[in-house]
Each structure stands twice: as C-alpha cells, then as structure tokens.
C-alpha positions as CSV (number, residue, x, y, z in Angstrom):
1,M,-20.5,0.7,15.9
2,L,-18.5,3.7,13.9
3,S,-18.1,7.1,15.4
4,I,-19.1,10.3,14.3
5,G,-15.9,11.3,12.6
6,E,-15.8,7.6,11.0
7,S,-19.2,7.6,9.9
8,L,-18.3,11.1,8.1
9,L,-15.2,10.2,6.2
10,L,-17.1,6.7,5.0
11,F,-20.3,9.3,4.1
12,A,-17.6,11.4,2.1
13,A,-16.3,8.0,0.5
14,I,-19.4,7.0,-0.6
15,S,-20.0,10.7,-2.1
16,E,-16.8,10.4,-3.9
17,S,-17.7,7.0,-5.6
18,I,-20.6,8.0,-6.6
19,L,-20.0,11.3,-8.5
20,G,-16.8,9.5,-9.8
21,T,-19.1,6.6,-11.2
22,I,-21.6,9.5,-12.8
23,G,-18.5,11.6,-14.2
24,N,-16.7,8.7,-15.4
25,G,-19.9,7.0,-17.3
26,F,-21.1,10.4,-18.5
27,I,-17.7,10.1,-20.9
28,G,-18.1,6.9,-21.9
29,I,-21.6,7.7,-22.9
30,V,-20.6,10.5,-24.8
31,Y,-17.4,9.1,-26.8
32,C,-20.2,5.6,-27.4
33,I,-22.4,8.3,-28.6
34,D,-19.9,10.2,-30.8
35,C,-18.8,6.3,-32.0
36,V,-22.1,5.0,-33.2
37,K,-22.4,8.3,-34.9
38,N,-19.3,8.3,-36.8
39,K,-19.1,4.6,-37.0
40,K,-15.2,4.6,-35.5
41,L,-14.1,5.6,-32.1
42,S,-11.2,7.9,-32.8
43,M,-7.7,7.5,-30.8
44,I,-8.9,10.1,-27.5
45,G,-12.1,8.4,-27.6
46,F,-10.6,4.8,-27.1
47,I,-8.2,6.4,-25.0
48,L,-10.8,7.9,-22.1
49,T,-13.5,5.2,-22.4
50,G,-10.8,3.0,-21.3
51,L,-9.9,5.5,-18.8
52,A,-13.3,5.8,-17.3
53,T,-14.5,2.4,-17.2
54,S,-11.2,1.5,-15.3
55,R,-11.7,4.4,-13.1
56,I,-15.2,2.7,-12.1
57,C,-13.7,-0.4,-11.5
58,L,-11.0,0.9,-9.6
59,I,-13.6,3.1,-7.3
60,W,-15.7,0.6,-6.5
61,L,-12.7,-1.8,-5.7
62,I,-11.8,0.8,-3.4
63,I,-14.7,1.2,-1.8
64,I,-16.1,-2.5,-1.8
65,D,-12.4,-3.6,-0.2
66,G,-12.8,-0.8,2.6
67,F,-16.1,-2.2,3.3
68,M,-14.8,-5.7,4.1
69,K,-11.7,-4.6,6.5
70,I,-14.3,-2.3,7.8
71,F,-17.3,-4.5,8.7
72,S,-16.4,-8.0,8.2
73,P,-12.4,-8.2,7.9
74,D,-12.6,-12.2,9.0
75,I,-14.6,-13.1,6.7
76,Y,-12.8,-10.9,3.6
77,I,-9.2,-13.0,4.8
78,F,-10.3,-16.5,5.2
79,S,-13.0,-16.7,2.5
80,G,-10.4,-16.3,-0.3
81,L,-11.9,-12.9,-1.2
82,I,-8.4,-11.4,-0.4
83,D,-6.9,-13.3,-3.5
84,C,-9.5,-12.2,-6.1
85,V,-9.1,-8.2,-4.6
86,S,-5.1,-8.6,-4.7
87,Y,-4.8,-9.9,-8.6
88,L,-7.9,-7.0,-9.7
89,W,-6.1,-4.8,-7.8
90,V,-3.1,-5.2,-9.8
91,I,-4.6,-5.6,-13.1
92,I,-7.2,-2.4,-12.5
93,C,-4.5,0.1,-11.4
94,Q,-1.9,-0.8,-14.0
95,L,-4.4,-0.6,-16.8
96,N,-5.5,2.6,-15.3
97,I,-2.1,3.9,-15.2
98,W,-1.3,2.6,-18.4
99,L,-4.4,4.6,-19.8
100,S,-3.6,8.3,-18.0
101,T,0.0,7.7,-19.3
102,S,-1.4,7.3,-22.6
103,L,-3.2,10.4,-22.6
104,S,-0.5,11.9,-21.6
105,I,1.7,11.1,-24.3
106,F,-1.1,11.5,-27.0
107,Y,-1.5,15.5,-25.7
108,L,2.4,15.7,-26.1
109,L,2.6,14.5,-29.3
110,K,-0.3,16.3,-30.4
111,I,0.6,19.7,-29.0
112,A,4.1,20.3,-28.0
113,H,7.2,21.6,-30.6
114,F,10.1,20.0,-30.6
115,S,11.9,19.7,-33.9
116,H,13.9,16.5,-32.9
117,H,13.7,13.7,-34.9
118,I,12.7,11.4,-32.6
119,F,10.0,13.6,-31.5
120,L,9.0,14.3,-35.3
121,W,9.1,10.7,-35.9
122,L,6.7,9.7,-33.2
123,K,4.3,12.5,-33.8
124,G,4.4,10.9,-37.4
125,R,3.2,7.7,-35.9
126,I,1.0,8.7,-33.0
127,N,-1.7,5.8,-33.7
128,R,1.6,3.5,-33.3
129,V,2.4,4.7,-30.1
130,L,-0.6,3.7,-28.2
131,P,-0.6,-0.4,-29.2
132,L,3.6,0.2,-28.6
133,L,2.6,1.2,-25.0
134,M,0.2,-1.4,-25.1
135,G,2.6,-4.0,-25.8
136,T,4.8,-2.8,-23.0
137,L,2.5,-3.3,-20.6
138,F,1.3,-6.9,-21.7
139,L,5.0,-7.4,-21.3
140,Y,5.5,-6.1,-17.8
141,W,2.4,-8.6,-17.0
142,L,4.2,-11.7,-18.5
143,L,7.8,-10.6,-16.5
144,I,6.0,-9.8,-13.5
145,F,2.7,-11.5,-13.2
146,P,3.9,-15.0,-12.5
147,Q,6.0,-13.2,-9.0
148,I,2.8,-11.8,-8.1
149,V,1.1,-15.2,-8.0
150,K,3.9,-16.1,-5.7
151,I,3.5,-13.9,-3.7
152,I,-0.3,-14.0,-3.4
153,N,-0.5,-17.6,-2.8
154,S,2.9,-16.8,-0.4
155,K,-0.1,-14.9,1.7
156,S,-2.6,-17.8,1.7
157,T,-0.4,-20.6,3.1
158,E,0.1,-18.0,5.8
159,N,-3.1,-18.8,7.5
160,K,-4.4,-14.9,5.8
161,N,-2.3,-13.8,8.6
162,I,-2.2,-10.4,7.3
163,T,0.0,-8.9,10.8
164,L,2.8,-11.6,9.7
165,Y,2.8,-11.3,6.3
166,L,3.5,-7.1,7.0
167,S,6.0,-8.5,10.0
168,K,8.3,-10.2,7.6
169,P,11.9,-8.7,7.2
170,P,11.3,-4.7,5.7
171,R,13.7,-5.7,2.6
172,E,11.3,-8.8,1.6
173,F,8.1,-6.7,2.3
174,L,9.7,-3.3,0.3
175,I,10.2,-6.0,-3.0
176,H,7.0,-7.3,-2.6
177,Q,5.1,-3.7,-3.0
178,F,8.2,-2.8,-5.6
179,L,7.0,-5.7,-7.8
180,F,3.2,-5.0,-6.9
181,N,3.4,-1.5,-8.1
182,L,6.6,-1.4,-10.6
183,G,4.6,-1.1,-13.5
184,S,2.4,2.1,-11.7
185,I,6.1,3.5,-10.9
186,I,7.5,2.7,-14.7
187,F,4.3,4.8,-16.5
188,F,4.4,7.5,-13.7
189,T,7.7,8.0,-14.4
190,L,6.7,8.5,-18.2
191,T,4.0,11.0,-17.3
192,L,6.4,13.2,-14.9
193,I,8.8,13.1,-18.4
194,T,5.8,14.0,-20.4
195,C,4.8,16.9,-18.0
196,I,8.3,18.3,-18.0
197,L,8.1,18.0,-22.2
198,L,5.3,20.2,-22.0
199,M,6.8,22.9,-19.8
200,V,9.7,23.0,-22.0
201,S,7.6,23.2,-25.1
202,L,5.2,26.0,-23.5
203,W,8.1,28.0,-22.4
204,K,9.8,27.7,-25.9
205,H,7.0,28.5,-27.7
206,Q,6.0,31.6,-25.3
207,R,9.8,33.1,-25.8
208,Q,9.6,32.8,-29.7
209,M,6.3,34.6,-29.5
210,R,7.9,37.3,-27.3
211,E,10.9,37.5,-29.7
212,N,8.3,38.3,-32.6
213,F,6.8,40.8,-30.5
214,T,3.3,39.0,-29.9
215,G,2.1,39.3,-27.0
216,S,-1.5,37.7,-27.1
217,R,-2.2,34.6,-25.9
218,D,-2.5,32.2,-29.2
219,Q,-4.2,28.5,-29.5
220,S,-1.3,27.0,-29.0
221,T,-0.7,28.4,-26.1
222,A,-4.1,28.0,-24.4
223,A,-3.5,24.4,-25.3
224,H,-0.8,24.2,-24.0
225,M,-2.0,25.6,-20.6
226,R,-4.9,23.2,-21.0
227,A,-2.5,19.9,-21.2
228,M,-0.3,20.8,-18.4
229,K,-3.4,21.2,-16.4
230,I,-4.3,17.7,-17.1
231,V,-1.4,16.3,-16.8
232,L,-0.3,17.6,-13.4
233,S,-3.8,17.3,-11.8
234,F,-3.1,13.6,-12.4
235,I,0.3,13.7,-11.0
236,I,-1.1,15.4,-8.1
237,L,-4.1,13.4,-7.9
238,F,-1.9,10.0,-8.4
239,V,0.1,11.0,-5.3
240,L,-2.4,11.3,-3.3
241,Y,-4.2,7.9,-4.0
242,F,-0.8,6.6,-3.4
243,I,-0.6,8.0,-0.1
244,G,-4.0,6.7,0.8
245,I,-3.4,3.5,-0.1
246,A,-0.4,3.2,1.7
247,I,-2.2,4.5,4.8
248,E,-4.7,1.7,4.0
249,I,-1.3,-0.9,4.2
250,S,-0.1,0.6,7.6
251,C,-3.7,0.3,9.1
252,L,-3.3,-3.3,8.1
253,T,-1.0,-3.9,11.5
254,V,-3.7,-1.5,13.9
255,P,-7.5,-3.3,12.5
256,Q,-8.9,-0.9,15.5
257,N,-7.5,2.1,14.1
258,K,-10.9,2.7,11.3
259,L,-10.5,6.4,11.7
260,L,-7.4,6.5,9.8
261,F,-8.3,3.3,7.8
262,I,-11.4,5.3,6.5
263,F,-9.3,8.9,5.8
264,G,-7.1,6.4,3.8
265,M,-10.0,5.0,2.0
266,T,-11.4,8.9,1.3
267,T,-7.9,9.8,-0.3
268,A,-7.4,7.4,-2.5
269,T,-11.1,7.7,-4.0
270,I,-9.9,11.4,-4.7
271,Y,-8.2,10.2,-7.8
272,P,-10.4,8.5,-9.9
273,C,-13.5,10.9,-9.0
274,G,-11.7,14.5,-9.4
275,H,-9.6,13.9,-11.9
276,T,-12.8,13.0,-13.9
277,F,-14.3,16.4,-14.0
278,I,-10.7,17.9,-14.6
279,L,-11.0,15.7,-17.9
280,I,-14.5,17.4,-18.8
281,L,-13.5,20.3,-18.2
282,G,-10.6,20.6,-20.5
283,N,-12.0,19.1,-23.1
284,S,-13.8,21.0,-25.5
285,Q,-16.0,17.9,-26.7
286,L,-16.8,17.0,-23.1
287,K,-17.6,20.3,-21.5
288,Q,-20.0,21.0,-24.4
289,A,-21.6,18.1,-23.8
290,S,-21.8,18.3,-20.2
291,W,-23.0,22.3,-20.8
292,R,-26.2,20.5,-23.1
293,F,-26.8,17.9,-20.9
294,L,-27.3,20.9,-17.5
295,Q,-29.6,23.0,-19.9
296,Q,-32.0,20.0,-20.5
297,L,-32.0,19.2,-16.6
298,K,-32.6,22.7,-16.3
299,C,-35.6,22.5,-19.0
300,W,-37.0,19.5,-17.3
C-alpha cells in the first residue's frame, strides 16, 4: 500500500502524463491537418510533429517504467522488460533531445542577425541543417550503440541484480552513464550555445535600435523574446528531467524508498508535459488553433 504522500505524487505524475499526451497530441493533429491542406509538411511542422510524437512516447515510458518498478519490481527485473526499456530509453531520449536542438537551431537561423559568413551560409541553407543534424545523430548511434548493447547485456548476465550493477566502482558506473547520455550531452550543449547566440543577437539588435533613436518594440525584438523563452524553458525543464532521472537511478539501491522514487518520476515528467504548452503559447499557429478549439468547446 502507498502512503498519502506517495499517492498524491503518483496522482500528480499521472495527471502530468495525461496533460502532456493531450498537449503533444494537439500539436501533432494541428500540423497533420496543415499538411493535408497544403499537401506538404513545413520544416517547423516536421520538427514539432516529431517532437510531439517522441514526447508522448517518453511520457508513457517514464510512467510505465515507474509503475513496474513500484508495483512489480521482481517481475520487471527478471522478465527481460528492463532490457527493452533500456533500449527504448536511449533511442527515445536521444531522438527527443535531437528534435529539441533542431528546433532551437531553426529559431536561431530564422530570427537571429549576424554578419559572420558561416552563419549566413547556414541561414541560406536552413533546409540542409536538419539532415546534417540527423546524420550526426545516426553517426552517434553507429559509434555508441554497440557499447550500450554490451552494457545492457552485462546487466543481464549479472542475474538482473541492479544493486550489484550500481555497486560497481564509481569510475565504471560513471563511464556507463556517460555513454548512455553522450548524445544528450552533445545536443544539450548545442542548445546552450543557441540560447547564448540568441541573447547576443537580441542585445546587438536592441543596441542598434537605441542608436537609431527607436524606442519601440519591433517585431524582431518580439520574435527574439519568444524564441528565448522557448529555448530557456527547454533548458530549465530538461535539467529538471535529468534531476528526476538521477533521483530514480539513485533510488534503485534503496527499493523501499518509494516516496523519493515517485518524486523523481513526477519531476522527470514535468519536462515533456510543461514544455509542450510553452511551445503552444509561443507559436502563433498553435496558439490560434488552441483558441479556436477552446471557443468550440465553450459553444458545445
């Protein structure tokens, strides 16, 4: 039986997962309808649809993994499900961070103003940047995935003893975790760089506006601010996601501490749920579609 605190946290995690599924499903439906109407899918539509799909998968992977560890830990460990979840976790998490990074770079190339020839070259070839990032992700999988397979198989040969795995020397454990999250680290670093460049571009634009004695807030400034809110919120929420996952991993050595484990699961679920609604509010097409949908609900 769960305590009151554990039940409340579990209810919060389930509520987040339902809201996140609804929000991400709404994004996917809006751009699928747009694709049918225009008979083509735009770059931003492709990124947001893929991001919404991967986040729905991530949400329910977190929830299902958490429920299995809470209510059926022995069946979960010894049935082989833990191997399937480990593979899915690596693939979905890497795909999610790759799409989020692609969105940040798309905003940077569309909104920022730099005179450097490399930036101008990338800006003129924005439709080729996404396939380049996709190639980088595919190359990462080719290089790292065999090592990940070895790590997961080594856990299987140890009779699924998670405590024994976590009790390995700290250096070996850290190397394993680094390999698991190397792709996320690389793409998250790119997102940080993107956010810094957006700040620099906004600062230069505002300084130019002051020099021209224009104190009004123009469209470029507003676009910079919207993009920075989306990117900064992603950075903050993704850090929370990693904190939640770290709490879950640390709780594997103390199986009876369910309250802390459920808290980690609830914290991790905030990212794929919360950032979705920030995207909807920061995107004019999604915002207008959500407003029309709410008006229809009101009429019904």
